[in-house]
C-alpha positions as CSV (number, residue, x, y, z in Angstrom):
1,X,-31.4,-42.3,-13.2
2,X,-28.3,-43.9,-11.8
3,X,-28.2,-47.3,-10.0
4,X,-27.7,-47.5,-6.2
5,X,-24.4,-49.2,-6.8
6,X,-23.2,-46.3,-9.0
7,X,-24.4,-43.9,-6.3
8,X,-22.5,-45.7,-3.5
9,X,-19.4,-45.8,-5.7
10,X,-19.6,-42.1,-6.4
11,X,-20.2,-41.2,-2.8
12,X,-17.3,-43.2,-1.6
13,X,-15.0,-41.6,-4.2
14,X,-16.2,-38.1,-3.1
15,X,-15.5,-38.9,0.5
16,X,-12.0,-40.1,-0.3
17,X,-11.3,-37.1,-2.4
18,X,-12.5,-34.7,0.3
19,X,-10.3,-36.4,2.9
20,X,-7.2,-36.2,0.6
21,X,-7.8,-32.5,-0.3
22,X,-7.9,-31.4,3.4
23,X,-4.8,-29.7,4.8
24,X,-5.1,-31.5,8.1
25,X,-5.0,-35.2,9.1
26,X,-8.5,-36.6,8.4
27,X,-10.5,-39.7,9.6
28,X,-14.1,-40.4,8.5
29,X,-16.3,-42.8,10.5
30,X,-19.9,-44.0,10.2
31,X,-22.8,-44.3,12.7
32,X,-21.4,-47.6,13.9
33,X,-18.1,-45.8,14.7
34,X,-16.1,-47.7,12.1
35,X,-13.5,-45.9,10.0
36,X,-14.4,-45.7,6.3
37,X,-11.7,-43.2,5.0
38,X,-8.4,-41.7,6.1
39,X,-5.9,-39.5,4.3
40,X,-2.2,-39.7,3.9
41,X,-1.5,-37.0,6.5
42,X,-3.3,-39.0,9.2
43,X,-1.3,-42.2,8.2
44,X,2.0,-40.2,8.4
45,X,1.1,-38.8,11.8
46,X,0.0,-42.1,13.4
47,X,2.3,-44.7,11.7
48,X,-0.6,-46.9,10.6
49,X,-1.1,-48.3,7.1
50,X,-4.5,-47.7,5.4
51,X,-5.6,-51.3,5.7
52,X,-4.8,-51.3,9.4
53,X,-7.5,-48.5,10.0
54,X,-10.2,-49.0,7.5
55,X,-13.2,-50.8,9.0
56,X,-11.6,-50.5,12.5
57,X,-13.4,-48.6,15.2
58,X,-12.5,-44.9,15.4
59,X,-11.5,-45.4,19.1
60,X,-8.5,-47.3,17.7
61,X,-6.9,-43.8,17.4
62,X,-7.7,-42.9,21.0
63,X,-5.6,-43.9,24.1
64,X,-6.9,-47.1,25.7
65,X,-7.5,-45.5,29.1
66,X,-9.8,-42.9,27.5
67,X,-11.9,-45.1,25.2
68,X,-14.6,-45.8,27.8
69,X,-15.0,-42.1,28.4
70,X,-15.0,-41.2,24.7
71,X,-17.5,-43.8,23.4
72,X,-20.6,-42.2,25.0
73,X,-19.5,-38.8,23.7
74,X,-19.3,-40.2,20.1
75,X,-22.8,-41.6,20.4
76,X,-24.1,-38.3,21.8
77,X,-22.6,-36.4,18.9
78,X,-24.1,-38.8,16.3
79,X,-27.5,-38.3,17.9
80,X,-27.2,-34.5,17.5
81,X,-24.6,-33.8,14.8
82,X,-23.4,-30.3,14.0
83,X,-20.3,-28.8,12.5
84,X,-17.7,-27.8,15.1
85,X,-14.5,-26.0,14.2
86,X,-11.0,-25.9,15.6
87,X,-10.7,-24.3,19.0
88,X,-14.2,-25.2,20.2
89,X,-13.2,-27.5,23.0
90,X,-12.5,-30.7,21.0
91,X,-9.0,-31.2,22.5
92,X,-8.0,-34.8,22.5
93,X,-5.1,-37.2,22.5
94,X,-4.3,-39.2,19.4
95,X,-2.7,-42.7,19.8
96,X,-0.1,-43.7,17.3
97,X,0.5,-47.3,16.2
98,X,3.5,-47.6,18.5
99,X,1.4,-46.7,21.5
100,X,2.7,-43.1,21.9
101,X,0.3,-40.2,21.9
102,X,0.2,-36.6,20.8
103,X,-2.1,-33.7,21.7
104,X,-4.5,-32.5,19.0
105,X,-7.3,-30.1,18.3
106,X,-10.2,-31.5,16.2
107,X,-13.0,-30.2,14.0
108,X,-16.0,-32.3,13.1
109,X,-18.1,-32.1,10.0
110,X,-21.2,-34.4,9.6
111,X,-21.6,-35.9,6.1
112,X,-24.7,-37.6,4.7
113,X,-23.6,-40.8,3.0
114,X,-25.5,-43.4,1.0
115,X,-25.6,-45.7,4.1
116,X,-26.4,-43.1,6.7
117,X,-24.5,-40.4,8.7
118,X,-20.8,-40.1,8.4
119,X,-18.5,-37.9,10.5
120,X,-15.4,-36.3,9.0
121,X,-12.9,-35.4,11.7
122,X,-10.0,-33.1,10.9
123,X,-7.1,-33.5,13.4
124,X,-4.5,-30.8,13.9
125,X,-1.4,-31.6,16.0
126,X,-0.8,-28.9,18.6
127,X,2.7,-29.9,19.7
128,X,5.7,-27.8,18.9
129,X,6.3,-29.4,15.6
130,X,2.9,-30.0,14.3
131,X,2.0,-31.1,10.8
132,X,0.8,-27.6,10.1
133,X,4.2,-26.2,11.2
134,X,6.0,-28.8,9.1
135,X,4.1,-27.7,6.1
136,X,4.6,-24.0,7.0
137,X,8.3,-24.5,7.4
138,X,8.4,-26.0,4.0
139,X,6.7,-23.0,2.5
140,X,8.9,-20.7,4.5
141,X,12.0,-22.3,3.1
142,X,10.7,-22.2,-0.5
143,X,9.9,-18.5,-0.2
144,X,12.0,-16.6,-2.8
145,X,13.0,-13.8,-0.4
146,X,14.5,-13.5,3.1
147,X,11.6,-14.1,5.5
148,X,11.3,-13.6,9.2
149,X,8.4,-14.7,11.5
150,X,8.0,-12.5,14.5
151,X,5.8,-13.0,17.6
152,X,3.6,-10.3,19.0
153,X,6.6,-8.8,20.9
154,X,8.5,-8.3,17.7
155,X,11.0,-11.1,18.4
156,X,12.2,-13.5,15.7
157,X,10.9,-17.0,16.1
158,X,11.5,-18.4,12.6
159,X,13.7,-17.5,9.6
160,X,14.5,-19.1,6.3
161,X,17.7,-20.0,4.5
162,X,17.5,-16.8,2.4
163,X,17.5,-14.7,5.6
164,X,20.6,-16.5,6.7
165,X,22.3,-15.7,3.4
166,X,21.2,-12.1,3.4
167,X,22.1,-11.2,6.9
168,X,25.1,-13.5,7.2
169,X,23.7,-15.0,10.4
170,X,22.4,-18.5,11.1
171,X,18.9,-18.9,12.4
172,X,20.1,-19.8,15.9
173,X,21.8,-16.4,16.1
174,X,18.6,-14.7,15.0
175,X,16.2,-16.6,17.2
176,X,14.5,-14.5,19.9
177,X,16.3,-11.4,18.7
178,X,14.7,-8.1,17.9
179,X,15.0,-6.2,14.6
180,X,17.8,-4.1,16.1
181,X,20.1,-7.0,15.3
182,X,19.4,-6.8,11.5
183,X,18.5,-3.1,10.9
184,X,20.4,0.0,12.1
185,X,18.8,2.8,14.0
186,X,16.4,4.5,13.1
187,X,15.4,1.9,10.5
188,X,14.8,-0.8,13.1
189,X,12.4,1.5,15.1
190,X,10.5,2.4,11.8
191,X,10.0,-1.3,11.1
192,X,9.0,-2.1,14.7
193,X,6.3,0.6,14.5
194,X,5.1,-1.0,11.3
195,X,5.0,-4.4,12.9
196,X,3.0,-3.1,15.9
197,X,0.6,-1.3,13.6
198,X,0.1,-4.5,11.6
199,X,-0.4,-6.6,14.7
200,X,-3.0,-4.2,16.2
201,X,-4.9,-4.0,12.9
202,X,-5.0,-7.8,12.8
203,X,-6.3,-8.1,16.3
204,X,-9.0,-5.6,15.3
205,X,-10.0,-7.6,12.3
206,X,-8.4,-5.4,9.8
207,X,-5.5,-6.3,7.4
208,X,-2.7,-3.9,6.5
209,X,0.6,-4.7,4.8
210,X,3.1,-1.9,5.7
211,X,6.0,-1.6,3.3
212,X,9.3,0.2,3.8
213,X,12.5,1.1,2.0
214,X,15.2,0.9,4.7
215,X,18.8,-0.2,5.3
216,X,19.8,-3.6,6.6
217,X,23.1,-4.5,8.2
218,X,24.9,-7.8,7.7
219,X,27.0,-9.6,10.2
220,X,30.1,-8.2,8.4
221,X,28.7,-4.7,9.1
222,X,28.0,-4.2,5.4
223,X,24.9,-2.0,4.9
224,X,22.4,-3.0,2.3
225,X,19.4,-1.1,0.8
226,X,16.3,-3.3,1.2
227,X,12.6,-3.3,0.7
228,X,10.6,-4.7,3.6
229,X,6.9,-5.8,3.7
230,X,5.1,-6.8,6.9
231,X,2.0,-9.0,6.8
232,X,-0.2,-10.6,9.5
233,X,-0.1,-14.4,9.9
234,X,-2.9,-16.2,11.7
235,X,-1.8,-19.4,13.4
236,X,-2.9,-21.8,16.1
237,X,-0.4,-20.0,18.4
238,X,-2.1,-16.6,17.8
239,X,-1.4,-13.8,15.4
240,X,2.2,-13.7,14.2
241,X,3.9,-11.3,11.7
242,X,5.6,-12.2,8.5
243,X,8.4,-9.9,7.4
244,X,9.8,-10.3,3.9
245,X,13.1,-8.6,3.1
246,X,14.3,-8.0,-0.5
247,X,17.8,-6.9,-1.3
248,X,17.6,-4.0,-3.8
249,X,21.3,-3.3,-4.1
250,X,21.5,-4.5,-7.7
251,X,18.4,-2.6,-8.6
252,X,19.8,0.6,-7.1
253,X,23.1,0.0,-8.9
254,X,21.3,-0.3,-12.2
255,X,19.2,2.7,-11.5
256,X,22.3,4.7,-10.6
257,X,24.0,3.6,-13.8
258,X,20.9,4.5,-15.9
259,X,20.8,7.9,-14.2
260,X,24.5,8.5,-15.0
261,X,24.0,7.6,-18.6
262,X,20.8,9.8,-18.8
263,X,22.6,12.7,-17.2
264,X,25.5,12.4,-19.5
265,X,23.2,12.3,-22.5
266,X,21.4,15.4,-21.2
267,X,24.7,17.3,-20.8
268,X,25.8,16.3,-24.3
269,X,22.6,17.2,-25.9
270,X,22.4,20.5,-24.0
271,X,25.9,21.5,-25.1
272,X,25.0,20.6,-28.7
273,X,21.7,22.6,-28.6
274,X,23.1,25.7,-26.9
275,X,25.4,26.7,-29.7
276,X,22.8,26.9,-32.5
277,X,20.2,28.5,-30.1
278,X,22.8,31.2,-29.2
279,X,23.3,31.9,-32.8
280,X,19.6,32.1,-33.6
281,X,19.1,34.5,-30.6
282,X,22.1,36.6,-31.6
283,X,20.9,37.1,-35.2
284,X,17.3,37.7,-34.1
285,X,18.5,40.5,-31.8
286,X,20.5,42.0,-34.6
287,X,17.4,42.0,-36.8
288,X,15.4,43.7,-34.0
289,X,18.0,46.5,-34.1
290,X,17.3,47.3,-37.7
291,X,15.5,50.5,-38.6
292,X,11.9,50.6,-40.0
293,X,13.2,51.0,-43.5
294,X,15.2,47.8,-43.3
295,X,12.6,45.7,-41.4
296,X,8.8,46.0,-41.8
297,X,6.3,45.9,-38.9
298,X,5.1,42.4,-39.9
299,X,8.6,41.0,-40.2
300,X,9.6,42.7,-36.8
301,X,6.7,40.9,-35.2
302,X,7.9,37.6,-36.5
303,X,11.5,38.3,-35.3
304,X,10.1,39.2,-31.9
305,X,8.4,35.7,-31.8
306,X,11.7,34.1,-32.8
307,X,13.6,35.9,-30.1
308,X,11.1,35.1,-27.4
309,X,10.9,31.4,-28.4
310,X,14.7,31.1,-28.6
311,X,15.2,32.7,-25.2
312,X,12.6,30.2,-23.7
313,X,14.4,27.3,-25.4
314,X,17.8,28.6,-24.3
315,X,16.6,28.8,-20.7
316,X,15.4,25.2,-20.9
317,X,18.7,24.0,-22.3
318,X,20.6,25.9,-19.5
319,X,18.3,24.2,-17.0
320,X,19.0,20.8,-18.5
321,X,22.7,21.4,-18.4
322,X,22.5,22.7,-14.8
323,X,20.5,19.6,-13.8
324,X,23.1,17.3,-15.3
325,X,25.8,19.1,-13.2
326,X,23.7,18.8,-10.1
327,X,23.2,15.0,-10.7
328,X,27.0,14.5,-11.3
329,X,27.9,16.6,-8.2
330,X,29.7,19.1,-10.4
331,X,27.5,22.1,-9.9
332,X,30.1,24.8,-9.1
333,X,29.6,28.2,-7.5
334,X,32.0,31.1,-7.6
335,X,31.0,33.3,-4.6
336,X,31.9,36.9,-4.3
337,X,30.5,39.8,-2.2
338,X,27.2,40.5,-3.9
339,X,24.5,43.1,-3.6
340,X,21.4,40.9,-3.8
341,X,19.2,44.0,-4.6
342,X,21.1,44.5,-7.9
343,X,20.6,40.8,-8.8
344,X,16.9,41.1,-8.2
345,X,16.7,44.3,-10.3
346,X,18.4,42.7,-13.3
347,X,16.1,39.6,-13.1
348,X,13.0,41.8,-12.9
349,X,14.2,43.9,-15.9
350,X,14.8,40.8,-18.0
351,X,11.3,39.4,-17.2
352,X,9.3,42.7,-17.8
353,X,8.5,41.7,-21.4
354,X,7.1,38.4,-20.2
355,X,5.1,40.1,-17.5
356,X,3.7,42.5,-20.1
357,X,2.7,39.6,-22.3
358,X,0.9,37.9,-19.4
359,X,-0.7,41.2,-18.3
360,X,0.8,40.7,-14.8
361,X,2.3,43.5,-12.7
362,X,5.6,42.9,-10.9
363,X,5.8,44.8,-7.6
364,X,9.2,44.9,-5.8
365,X,9.5,45.9,-2.1
366,X,12.9,46.5,-0.5
367,X,14.0,47.1,3.0
368,X,15.9,50.3,3.7
369,X,19.0,48.4,4.5
370,X,21.4,46.9,1.9
371,X,21.3,43.1,1.5
372,X,24.8,41.6,0.9
373,X,25.6,37.9,0.5
374,X,28.6,35.8,-0.6
375,X,27.2,34.3,-3.8
376,X,27.6,33.4,-7.4
377,X,25.8,36.1,-9.3
378,X,25.0,33.9,-12.3
379,X,23.7,31.0,-10.3
380,X,21.6,33.2,-8.0
381,X,20.3,35.1,-11.0
382,X,19.3,31.7,-12.4
383,X,17.5,30.7,-9.2
384,X,15.6,33.9,-8.9
385,X,14.7,33.9,-12.6
386,X,13.3,30.4,-12.2
387,X,11.1,31.6,-9.3
388,X,9.9,34.7,-11.1
389,X,9.2,32.8,-14.3
390,X,7.1,30.3,-12.4
391,X,5.2,33.0,-10.7
392,X,4.4,34.8,-13.9
393,X,3.4,31.5,-15.5
394,X,0.7,30.7,-12.9
395,X,-0.4,34.3,-12.0
396,X,-3.8,35.1,-13.6
397,X,-4.1,38.1,-16.0
398,X,-4.5,41.5,-14.3
399,X,-3.0,40.1,-11.1
400,X,0.2,41.0,-9.3
401,X,3.5,39.1,-8.5
402,X,5.1,40.5,-5.4
403,X,8.9,40.4,-4.7
404,X,10.1,41.3,-1.3
405,X,13.8,41.6,-0.3
406,X,14.9,42.1,3.2
407,X,16.8,40.5,6.1
408,X,16.3,39.3,9.6
409,X,18.9,38.3,12.2
410,X,21.8,36.8,10.1
411,X,19.8,35.8,7.0
412,X,18.9,37.6,3.8
413,X,15.3,36.8,2.8
414,X,13.9,37.1,-0.7
415,X,10.3,36.0,-1.3
416,X,8.3,35.9,-4.6
417,X,4.5,35.3,-4.3
418,X,1.5,35.2,-6.6
419,X,-2.2,34.8,-6.2
420,X,-2.5,31.9,-8.7
421,X,-4.0,28.5,-8.2
422,X,-1.6,27.5,-5.4
423,X,-0.3,23.9,-5.0
424,X,-2.4,20.9,-3.8
425,X,-1.1,19.3,-0.6
426,X,-0.4,16.1,-2.5
427,X,2.1,17.9,-4.7
428,X,3.9,19.9,-2.1
429,X,6.2,17.0,-1.1
430,X,7.3,16.5,-4.7
431,X,7.7,20.1,-6.1
432,X,11.5,19.9,-5.6
433,X,11.8,16.5,-7.3
434,X,13.4,16.8,-10.7
435,X,11.1,16.4,-13.7
436,X,8.0,16.4,-11.4
437,X,5.0,18.4,-12.7
438,X,1.9,18.9,-10.5
439,X,-1.5,17.8,-11.6
440,X,-2.7,21.4,-12.0
441,X,0.2,22.4,-14.3
442,X,-0.4,19.3,-16.5
443,X,-4.2,19.9,-16.7
444,X,-3.7,23.6,-17.4
445,X,-1.1,22.8,-20.1
446,X,1.4,25.2,-18.6
447,X,4.8,25.0,-20.3
448,X,7.6,23.6,-18.3
449,X,9.6,20.4,-17.7
450,X,9.7,20.2,-13.9
451,X,13.3,21.6,-13.8
452,X,12.9,25.0,-12.2
453,X,12.4,24.3,-8.5
454,X,14.9,21.4,-8.2
455,X,17.5,23.8,-9.7
456,X,16.5,26.6,-7.3
457,X,17.0,24.2,-4.3
458,X,20.3,22.9,-5.6
459,X,21.7,26.4,-6.1
460,X,20.4,27.7,-2.7
461,X,21.8,24.6,-1.0
462,X,25.2,25.2,-2.6
463,X,25.1,28.7,-1.0
464,X,24.3,27.1,2.4
465,X,20.8,28.6,2.3
466,X,17.3,27.3,2.5
467,X,14.1,27.4,0.4
468,X,10.7,27.8,2.1
469,X,7.4,27.1,0.3
470,X,4.0,28.3,1.4
471,X,1.0,27.4,-0.9
472,X,-2.7,27.4,-0.5
473,X,-4.9,26.0,-3.2
474,X,-7.0,28.7,-4.8
475,X,-5.1,31.5,-2.9
476,X,-1.6,31.5,-4.2
477,X,2.0,30.4,-3.7
478,X,5.0,32.0,-2.0
479,X,8.6,30.8,-2.3
480,X,11.3,32.3,-0.1
481,X,15.0,32.1,-0.5
482,X,17.1,32.5,2.7
483,X,20.8,33.0,2.4
484,X,23.5,33.8,5.0
485,X,23.8,37.6,5.4
486,X,27.1,39.4,5.2
487,X,27.3,41.9,8.1
488,X,27.3,45.5,7.0
489,X,30.7,46.3,8.5
490,X,32.2,43.4,6.4
491,X,30.9,45.0,3.1
492,X,33.3,47.9,3.3
493,X,36.4,45.7,2.7
């Protein structure tokens, strides 16, 4: 058991600690109305010293002309105490030591002390530069990133020093401006839509934090890549929006440099690998040409495996080399008048052994008319080969891969379709990203490095064409190449 003296000392300490831990100005008074505790925020707001308030009546902090009105209200509350939060009609005026006053909102919390009831009153200044706002501005300035505070209309009402440095504007120039001042179109509209969505969600009791990668523009008209995140901010003035802006120029520069080094490495390694692979493939093909007296059936089977594996690895090396050229912007095409039908025939012939191994039938459908384009035969062969290889890879045994070549209007159209597993919707947006492999391909352990379709798109783009993708999970995939068609009367030159 503790003595009453110890109990009183402990309670007094707890009350003082609670007052000092509050984020608002706090005064605590007893049943007789006399002040027993205050915190530093209240002293700073009113100009009193602690000794000038302790044991004085709480009405000391009220304007003299209102004390007669407020005294009965204090007694009534003490007779029926209950917690009351901010915004519940407890607006009042606080009198400073110098006689001036400021408007405030108050929240009451009854506390049971050793000598009876105590009332803890948290006081929040509601003038333009309240204590809350002073603290908030300090936090705003200490934020590590450029930060803007917007009102519900999307106009800037506060900004920090990092925002001034990032945008090259002072906060007076940014005040009451819209995001159009700092972000070019259409990036400003994208951000404004995110701000509105965040505000609407906040009013509905939900919290979202939209994030964007956009461009910002400095006062010097320099354009910067930035990351922007929007978050709701509840205040006594209503729901505001906090917009954090991070300059990612250096990160993009480092990423670009890393990509350049990586692409150079890929190109170097590809060149180094291509020479021995070509030799392996050449000697393997020579062995395949030997007669039965020179090469037995078992050895011939091993040579066939070597040839097939070397061709697969050589295709991968060529794809890596092509990818490096694409990344460096050095992918060249040497266009000539080209019969696309003959290119398709050559690609199909080269893939017939793979189709036979996979037990898949390749069906080719041609229009009656010739299909001529201005194209690089080697590059277009590479693109078509990548599409056909992919189709054969995912087509189930005893199924069919369909190739259709024709034309409509001024475009040649080549489609390759299969009835394999298709592509999930989540993967469709990424199939042309380099080194991307869909979840199905990974789970099914299908060979590949995510190079084929990015290379197809780059080659078709270089020919001023277009690649269309249609895929349905569980039904199949169809990829179509469309290239500018050479009119028939131009093919006679």
